[in-house]
C-alpha positions, 0 to 999 in steps of 0.5 A, spaced: 628 791 442 634 789 439 640 794 437 643 793 430 648 796 426 647 802 421 645 799 414 643 792 417 636 792 413 641 792 406 644 786 409 638 782 410 639 775 407 633 772 404 631 765 405 626 761 401 626 753 400 622 747 400 622 748 408 619 755 408 612 753 405 613 758 399 614 764 404 621 768 404 624 769 411 629 775 412 635 773 416 640 778 419 647 777 416 652 774 421 656 779 423 650 784 424 647 778 429 654 778 432 654 785 434 647 785 436 649 779 441 655 783 444 651 789 445 645 785 449 651 783 453 648 777 456 653 771 458 649 767 453 650 772 448 658 772 449 658 764 449 654 764 442 659 769 439 665 765 442 662 759 438 662 764 431 669 766 432 671 759 434 668 756 428 671 762 423 664 764 422 665 771 423 671 776 422 674 778 429 676 785 426 669 786 424 666 784 430 671 789 434 670 795 430 663 795 430 663 794 437 667 800 438 662 804 434 656 802 438 654 809 438 652 808 430 648 802 431 640 803 430 635 801 435 629 797 432 625 791 433 627 785 430 628 777 430 633 773 426 635 766 424 639 763 429 638 767 435 
């Protein structure tokens, strides 16, 4: 079970190329992935999000705002690219 911010489905990113065998994968938008990792709260997740921040792949203000608004997150079963 993963916890994701409201509206995550509208932000899914389709991935289809020569490596997908004709299929289309749906990946979480990177900020949604980061929020899910923070809410899960495991040390490896904090390390993962730290790497996203160090490499400027996520915006710190979005991450902190969404973490503070944890109560607006929705529960869903999900997998994502990059997890």
